C-alpha positions as CSV (number, residue, x, y, z in Angstrom):
1,M,0.0,0.0,0.0
2,Q,1.2,3.5,-0.8
3,D,2.6,5.3,2.3
4,L,1.1,8.7,2.1
5,F,3.1,10.2,4.9
6,K,6.6,8.9,4.1
7,S,9.3,11.1,2.5
8,D,13.1,10.7,2.1
9,L,13.6,14.5,2.3
10,P,14.3,16.3,5.6
11,Q,10.8,17.4,6.8
12,P,9.7,20.4,8.9
13,L,8.2,19.5,12.3
14,A,4.7,20.4,11.1
15,E,5.0,17.8,8.4
16,R,6.5,15.1,10.6
17,M,3.7,15.6,13.2
18,R,1.0,15.2,10.6
19,P,-1.5,12.6,12.1
20,R,-1.1,9.2,10.6
21,S,-4.4,7.8,11.9
22,I,-7.7,9.2,13.0
23,A,-6.7,8.5,16.6
24,E,-4.0,11.1,16.3
25,F,-6.2,13.6,14.5
26,V,-7.2,16.7,16.6
27,G,-10.3,18.8,16.1
28,Q,-13.2,18.7,13.7
29,D,-15.3,16.5,16.0
30,D,-18.4,17.5,14.0
31,L,-17.0,15.6,11.1
32,V,-14.7,12.9,12.5
33,G,-16.2,12.3,15.9
34,E,-17.8,9.0,16.7
35,G,-20.7,8.3,14.3
36,K,-20.0,11.3,12.2
37,I,-20.0,11.1,8.4
38,L,-16.2,11.3,7.7
39,R,-15.5,8.9,10.6
40,R,-17.9,6.4,9.0
41,I,-16.1,6.8,5.6
42,L,-12.8,6.1,7.4
43,E,-14.1,3.1,9.2
44,Q,-16.0,1.6,6.3
45,G,-13.1,2.2,3.8
46,K,-15.5,3.2,1.0
47,L,-15.7,6.5,-0.8
48,E,-17.6,7.1,-4.1
49,S,-18.3,10.8,-4.0
50,S,-15.9,13.7,-4.5
51,L,-15.3,16.0,-1.6
52,I,-14.3,19.6,-1.0
53,F,-12.8,20.6,2.4
54,W,-13.4,24.3,3.1
55,G,-11.6,25.8,6.1
56,P,-8.9,28.1,7.3
57,P,-5.1,27.3,7.1
58,G,-3.8,24.7,9.5
59,C,-7.1,23.1,10.4
60,G,-6.4,19.6,8.9
61,K,-7.7,19.7,5.3
62,T,-4.7,17.9,3.8
63,T,-4.3,15.4,6.6
64,L,-8.0,14.4,6.3
65,A,-7.6,13.9,2.6
66,R,-4.6,11.6,3.2
67,L,-6.4,9.7,5.9
68,V,-9.4,9.2,3.6
69,A,-7.2,7.9,0.8
70,Q,-5.4,5.6,3.2
71,A,-8.7,4.3,4.6
72,V,-10.1,3.4,1.2
73,E,-6.8,2.0,0.0
74,A,-6.7,4.4,-2.9
75,H,-3.7,5.8,-4.8
76,F,-3.2,9.4,-3.6
77,E,-2.2,12.0,-6.1
78,F,-1.3,15.5,-4.7
79,F,-1.9,18.6,-6.8
80,S,-1.2,22.2,-6.0
81,A,-3.4,24.5,-8.0
82,V,-0.5,27.0,-7.9
83,T,1.7,24.8,-10.2
84,A,-0.6,22.2,-11.9
85,G,-2.5,22.7,-15.1
86,I,-4.9,20.9,-17.5
87,A,-2.1,18.8,-18.9
88,D,-1.4,17.4,-15.4
89,V,-5.1,16.6,-15.0
90,K,-5.1,14.6,-18.2
91,R,-1.9,12.8,-17.2
92,V,-3.3,11.8,-13.8
93,A,-6.5,10.7,-15.4
94,S,-4.7,8.5,-17.9
95,E,-2.6,6.9,-15.1
96,A,-5.7,6.4,-13.0
97,I,-7.5,4.5,-15.9
98,S,-4.4,2.3,-16.2
99,R,-4.1,1.7,-12.5
100,L,-7.8,0.9,-12.2
101,G,-7.7,-1.5,-15.1
102,Q,-4.5,-3.3,-14.0
103,N,-5.1,-3.8,-10.3
104,G,-8.4,-2.3,-9.4
105,V,-6.9,0.6,-7.4
106,K,-8.9,3.8,-7.4
107,T,-7.2,7.2,-7.5
108,I,-7.9,10.1,-5.2
109,L,-6.8,13.3,-6.7
110,F,-6.2,15.9,-3.9
111,V,-6.1,19.5,-5.2
112,D,-4.8,22.0,-2.6
113,E,-6.1,25.5,-3.0
114,I,-8.6,24.4,-5.7
115,H,-10.0,28.0,-5.7
116,R,-6.8,29.0,-7.6
117,F,-7.8,26.9,-10.6
118,N,-9.6,29.0,-13.3
119,K,-12.9,27.9,-14.9
120,A,-11.3,26.0,-17.8
121,Q,-9.0,24.1,-15.4
122,Q,-11.9,23.2,-13.1
123,D,-13.9,22.1,-16.2
124,A,-11.2,19.6,-17.0
125,F,-12.0,17.5,-13.9
126,L,-15.7,17.0,-14.8
127,P,-15.5,14.1,-17.3
128,F,-13.1,12.1,-15.1
129,I,-15.3,12.6,-12.0
130,E,-18.4,11.8,-13.9
131,N,-17.1,8.4,-15.2
132,G,-15.5,7.5,-11.9
133,T,-11.9,7.6,-13.2
134,I,-10.9,9.7,-10.2
135,V,-12.4,10.8,-6.9
136,L,-11.6,14.4,-6.3
137,I,-10.9,15.9,-2.9
138,G,-10.4,19.7,-3.1
139,A,-9.1,21.9,-0.3
140,T,-9.8,25.6,-0.2
141,T,-9.7,28.5,2.3
142,E,-12.2,30.4,0.1
143,N,-16.0,30.0,0.0
144,P,-16.5,27.4,-2.7
145,S,-19.9,29.0,-3.6
146,F,-17.9,31.8,-5.1
147,E,-14.7,30.1,-6.2
148,V,-15.7,26.7,-7.5
149,I,-17.8,26.4,-10.7
150,A,-21.4,25.2,-10.3
151,P,-21.0,22.0,-12.4
152,L,-18.1,20.9,-10.2
153,L,-19.6,22.0,-7.0
154,S,-22.8,20.0,-7.7
155,R,-20.7,16.8,-8.0
156,C,-18.9,17.3,-4.7
157,R,-20.0,17.1,-1.1
158,V,-18.7,20.2,0.8
159,F,-17.4,19.8,4.3
160,V,-16.8,22.9,6.4
161,L,-13.8,22.7,8.8
162,K,-13.4,25.1,11.7
163,P,-10.2,26.7,13.1
164,L,-8.8,24.7,16.0
165,D,-9.5,26.1,19.4
166,E,-6.7,27.0,21.8
167,G,-7.0,23.7,23.7
168,E,-6.7,21.7,20.5
169,I,-3.7,23.6,19.4
170,A,-2.0,23.1,22.8
171,K,-2.7,19.4,22.5
172,V,-0.9,19.3,19.2
173,V,2.1,21.2,20.6
174,R,2.3,18.9,23.7
175,R,2.3,15.9,21.4
176,A,5.1,17.3,19.4
177,L,7.1,17.9,22.6
178,S,6.6,14.3,23.9
179,D,6.8,12.3,20.6
180,T,10.1,10.4,20.6
181,A,9.7,9.1,17.0
182,V,9.2,12.3,15.0
183,G,8.8,15.0,17.6
184,Y,11.1,16.4,20.3
185,G,10.6,13.7,22.9
186,R,14.2,12.8,22.9
187,L,15.4,16.3,23.7
188,R,15.4,17.8,27.2
189,I,12.9,20.6,26.6
190,S,11.5,22.7,29.5
191,V,8.4,24.8,28.9
192,S,5.6,25.6,31.2
193,D,2.0,24.6,30.6
194,E,1.1,28.3,30.7
195,D,3.5,29.1,27.9
196,V,2.3,26.2,25.8
197,D,-1.2,27.7,26.1
198,Y,0.2,31.1,25.2
199,L,1.7,29.7,22.1
200,A,-1.6,28.2,21.2
201,H,-3.2,31.6,21.7
202,L,-0.7,33.2,19.4
203,S,-1.5,30.7,16.6
204,F,-5.1,31.8,15.9
205,G,-6.4,28.3,15.3
206,D,-3.6,27.3,12.9
207,A,-1.8,24.1,14.1
208,R,0.9,24.6,11.4
209,T,1.7,28.1,12.8
210,A,2.1,26.7,16.3
211,L,4.4,23.9,15.2
212,N,6.5,26.2,13.0
213,A,7.0,28.6,15.9
214,L,7.9,25.7,18.2
215,E,10.4,24.4,15.7
216,M,12.0,27.9,15.3
217,A,12.2,28.4,19.0
218,V,14.0,25.0,19.5
219,Q,16.4,25.6,16.6
220,S,17.3,29.1,17.9
221,I,18.8,27.5,21.0
222,G,20.6,24.7,19.1
223,P,21.1,20.9,19.6
224,S,24.3,21.4,21.6
225,S,22.5,22.7,24.6
226,E,22.0,20.1,27.4
227,K,18.6,21.6,28.2
228,I,16.4,23.7,26.0
229,V,14.4,26.2,28.0
230,L,11.5,27.7,26.0
231,T,10.4,31.0,27.6
232,R,7.4,33.0,26.8
233,T,9.5,35.7,25.2
234,L,11.3,33.2,23.0
235,L,8.0,31.6,21.9
236,E,6.6,35.0,21.2
237,E,9.6,36.0,19.1
238,A,9.3,32.7,17.2
239,A,5.6,33.2,16.5
240,Q,6.1,36.8,15.5
241,K,3.0,38.7,14.4
242,R,0.8,36.4,12.3
243,A,-1.0,38.0,9.4
244,I,-4.7,38.4,10.2
245,L,-6.9,36.1,8.2
246,Y,-8.4,38.4,5.5
247,D,-8.7,38.4,1.8
248,K,-9.5,41.8,0.2
249,K,-11.2,40.0,-2.7
250,G,-12.7,37.0,-1.0
251,E,-15.5,36.1,1.4
252,E,-13.8,37.3,4.5
253,H,-13.8,40.8,3.0
254,Y,-17.5,40.7,2.5
255,N,-18.1,39.1,5.9
256,I,-16.3,41.8,7.8
257,I,-17.7,44.8,5.9
258,S,-21.1,43.3,6.6
259,A,-20.2,43.0,10.3
260,L,-19.1,46.6,10.3
261,H,-22.2,47.8,8.5
262,K,-24.6,45.8,10.8
263,S,-22.8,46.9,14.0
264,I,-23.1,50.6,13.0
265,R,-26.7,50.0,12.1
266,G,-27.3,48.3,15.4
267,G,-25.9,51.3,17.4
268,D,-22.9,49.5,18.8
269,P,-19.8,51.8,18.6
270,D,-17.5,49.3,20.3
271,A,-18.2,46.4,17.9
272,S,-18.1,48.8,15.0
273,L,-14.6,49.9,16.1
274,Y,-13.5,46.3,16.4
275,W,-14.6,45.4,12.8
276,L,-13.1,48.7,11.5
277,A,-9.8,47.7,13.1
278,R,-10.0,44.2,11.7
279,M,-10.2,45.7,8.2
280,L,-7.6,48.4,8.5
281,E,-5.0,46.3,10.4
282,A,-5.4,43.5,7.8
283,G,-4.5,46.0,5.0
284,E,-7.9,46.9,3.6
285,D,-7.9,50.1,1.5
286,P,-9.1,52.8,4.0
287,L,-10.8,54.7,1.2
288,Y,-13.0,51.7,0.4
289,V,-14.1,51.8,4.1
290,A,-14.7,55.5,3.8
291,R,-16.9,55.0,0.7
292,R,-18.9,52.5,2.6
293,L,-19.4,54.9,5.5
294,I,-20.6,57.6,3.2
295,R,-23.1,55.2,1.7
296,F,-24.2,54.2,5.2
297,A,-24.7,57.9,6.1
298,S,-27.4,58.2,3.4
299,E,-28.8,54.7,3.4
300,D,-29.2,54.1,7.2
301,V,-29.1,57.5,8.8
302,G,-30.4,59.8,6.1
303,N,-32.3,62.8,7.3
304,A,-32.6,61.5,10.8
305,D,-29.2,63.2,11.1
306,P,-28.2,65.2,8.0
307,Q,-24.9,66.0,9.6
308,A,-23.9,62.3,9.3
309,L,-23.2,62.6,5.5
310,S,-21.1,65.7,6.0
311,L,-19.0,64.0,8.7
312,A,-18.5,60.8,6.6
313,L,-17.3,62.9,3.7
314,A,-15.1,64.9,6.0
315,A,-13.6,61.6,7.3
316,M,-12.7,60.5,3.8
317,Q,-11.1,63.9,3.1
318,A,-9.2,63.8,6.4
319,F,-7.8,60.4,5.7
320,D,-6.8,61.4,2.2
321,F,-5.0,64.4,3.7
322,L,-3.4,62.6,6.6
323,G,-2.8,59.1,5.4
324,I,-1.8,56.2,7.6
325,P,-1.7,55.9,10.6
326,E,-3.2,59.3,11.6
327,G,-6.1,59.1,9.2
328,K,-7.4,56.0,10.8
329,L,-8.8,58.1,13.7
330,A,-10.9,60.1,11.3
331,L,-12.6,56.9,10.1
332,A,-13.0,55.8,13.7
333,Q,-14.6,59.1,14.5
334,A,-17.1,58.7,11.7
335,V,-17.8,55.1,12.7
336,V,-18.6,56.1,16.3
337,Y,-20.7,59.0,15.2
338,L,-22.7,56.9,12.7
339,S,-23.2,54.2,15.3
340,L,-24.8,56.6,17.8
341,A,-26.7,58.7,15.2
342,P,-30.5,58.2,15.0
343,K,-31.3,55.8,12.1
344,S,-33.7,56.0,9.2
345,N,-33.8,54.2,5.9
346,A,-36.7,56.4,4.7
347,L,-34.5,57.9,1.9
348,Y,-33.4,54.4,0.8
349,T,-36.9,53.0,0.6
350,A,-38.2,56.1,-1.0
351,Y,-35.7,56.0,-3.8
352,D,-36.2,52.3,-4.2
353,E,-40.0,52.8,-4.7
354,A,-39.4,55.6,-7.1
355,A,-37.0,53.5,-9.1
356,R,-39.5,50.6,-9.1
357,D,-42.1,52.9,-10.6
358,V,-39.6,54.1,-13.3
359,L,-38.9,50.5,-14.3
360,E,-42.5,49.4,-14.1
361,H,-44.1,52.3,-16.0
362,G,-41.2,53.2,-18.3
363,A,-40.5,56.7,-19.6
364,L,-43.8,58.5,-18.8
365,P,-44.1,61.9,-20.5
366,V,-43.3,65.0,-18.5
367,P,-46.5,67.0,-18.0
368,F,-46.6,69.9,-20.4
369,W,-47.0,72.5,-17.7
370,I,-43.7,71.7,-16.0
371,R,-41.8,71.5,-19.3
372,N,-39.5,74.4,-20.0
373,P,-40.4,76.3,-23.3
374,V,-36.9,77.2,-24.4
375,T,-38.0,77.8,-28.1
376,P,-41.0,79.6,-29.6
377,L,-42.2,76.4,-31.2
378,M,-42.2,74.6,-27.8
379,K,-44.2,77.4,-26.3
380,D,-46.7,77.3,-29.1
381,I,-47.4,73.6,-28.6
382,G,-48.0,74.0,-24.9
383,Y,-44.7,73.7,-23.1
384,G,-45.0,75.5,-19.8
385,R,-48.7,76.5,-20.3
386,D,-50.6,76.9,-17.0
387,Y,-47.4,76.5,-14.9
388,R,-47.8,78.5,-11.8
389,Y,-44.7,80.0,-10.3
390,P,-44.8,79.4,-6.5
391,H,-42.9,82.6,-5.6
392,D,-45.7,84.7,-7.1
393,E,-48.3,83.0,-4.8
394,P,-49.1,83.7,-1.1
395,D,-47.0,81.5,1.1
396,S,-45.0,80.5,-2.0
397,V,-47.2,77.4,-2.6
398,V,-49.6,76.2,-5.3
399,D,-51.8,73.2,-5.5
400,Q,-50.2,71.7,-8.6
401,E,-49.4,68.2,-9.7
402,Y,-45.8,67.5,-10.6
403,F,-46.1,63.7,-11.3
404,P,-47.0,62.2,-14.7
405,A,-50.8,61.5,-14.7
406,E,-50.3,57.8,-14.2
407,L,-48.6,58.4,-10.9
408,A,-50.5,61.3,-9.6
409,G,-50.6,61.5,-5.8
410,R,-47.7,59.0,-5.3
411,R,-45.9,59.3,-2.0
412,Y,-42.5,57.6,-1.5
413,Y,-40.8,59.4,1.4
414,H,-42.1,58.5,4.8
415,P,-39.8,60.1,7.5
416,V,-39.6,58.4,10.9
417,E,-40.1,59.8,14.4
418,R,-36.4,59.8,15.1
419,G,-33.8,62.5,15.1
420,F,-34.1,65.4,12.6
421,E,-36.7,63.5,10.6
422,R,-39.2,64.5,13.3
423,E,-38.6,68.0,12.0
424,M,-39.0,66.7,8.4
425,I,-42.5,65.3,9.4
426,K,-43.4,68.8,10.6
427,R,-42.3,70.4,7.4
428,F,-44.0,67.7,5.4
429,E,-47.3,68.4,7.2
430,Y,-46.8,72.1,6.9
431,W,-46.5,72.0,3.1
432,R,-49.4,69.6,2.8
433,S,-51.6,71.8,5.0
434,L,-50.7,74.8,2.8
435,R,-51.6,72.9,-0.4
436,R,-54.9,71.7,1.1
437,K,-55.7,75.3,2.1
438,K,-54.8,76.5,-1.4
439,K,-57.0,73.9,-2.9
440,R,-60.0,74.9,-0.7
441,E,-59.6,78.5,-1.6
442,E,-59.4,77.8,-5.3
443,S,-62.5,75.6,-5.2
444,E,-64.5,78.4,-3.4
445,T,-63.6,81.0,-6.1
C-alpha cells in the first residue's frame, strides 16, 4: 500500500507531526467524531463521492484527505493549484485509468487551493469525476460557492472545517514535545503549561503556525544545549505577528464589511470599532471603508441626522490628507458618530420605490405645464402652459401636480419619528396643509 506520509527528504516539524491515523487527529469533531460522516467513511473504507474541504489554514484539510485515501486504500495524487494545469489533470486521469484496469486501485486526486484553478481548469475535472476515473478531494480557504464552478460543486460534497481552538492547538504542541519518534521527545525541553497555552493563543487556530513557531524556538537554541528552556519571550519572538486572516477580494472581505455595517446600524460603537480595526489592520484600502461609511450615512441615517453625511465625507477627506496611521482616527470618529446617530432608511426605501415605478411604467411623458419652453415652437405647442410660479403666490405654494398623470398622488418618502426626521415630518405636514388650504380657496372661487 502507498505510504502517504513517508518522505526521504528532511521534513519540517509540522509535516513530521501530521497525524497518521484518525486516533491522532485533533479537532473537527463534528466531522470525524464517533458516528459522524467522515468517521464512517474512514471506518468503512469506502468513498464514491468527490469532496471539498473548506476551512482556514492549519485546520487539517490535507491530513484528512490523506487519511481518507489511506482508509479506502486508494492511490493518492497530490496537486497544488499553484503549479498544476490541465495537462497534469489529463496525465493523472490516464494513469488512473491504467491503475484501475491493472489492479483495481482507485485514484484520489487531492487538489490543494482548488480555488486558484480557473474555470477551464476546473472544467477539466468533470468528465473524469463523472465516469469514476478519479475521486476528487479539493481543499480551499475560500468560499466554494464563489470560487468553484457550479457543475463541479454539484458533483462534490462540501465539508466545512473550523479553526482549531486553543485547547486543541495546545494538545498538538504537547504531542510534538513528547513524541520520541518524529517530535522532540528525545530532547530535554523545558516549557511551562502556561507558555504552551500562550503559544496556542498566538497561533489563531492554525496548528501549522504553532508547530513552526515551536520548531523555530527550539532551533534558535541549538542541539548542543544540554537543556532547552523555552520561555514565553522566546515563543513570542518565534511566532512573531501572524497575518490576520483576511482576503480583500474574498469572502472574509464581505463578511467583515457586513459585520461593520450591521454593527453601526445596530448602534454598537464598540463592535463597530473592532470590525473597523479588523479591516484596517489587515491591510484593507481605507478609502474603500470611507466610501462604505458615506453610503451608510445616506442609506441608514439619512435625514434623521443630515450632519452624518457631512461627517462621513469629512472623514474621507481627512484620511486622504493625513494618510496612515493618523487618518485611521478620522474613520474611527465617523464610525462612532454613525453608530450613535438616529437611524432612518426612509430615503433608501423612498428612492427604491421611485426607481421601481420608473422600471414598471417606463419613460412616462413629463406633464406639459412643467416643461421648459426654451424655443417659440415649444411654447406654441403648450410647453409651460398653465405653470404657476410658487414665488408669485401667497406662502409660495400652489396646488399643482408634478407627477405624470399615471402616478398622480404618489408618496415615497415616509420620514420616521427619530432625530431630525421629526422636523421633516413637521415640514411635510406644513406644506401639505398649505396645499390643502390653497385647494379649498381655489375651489371656493
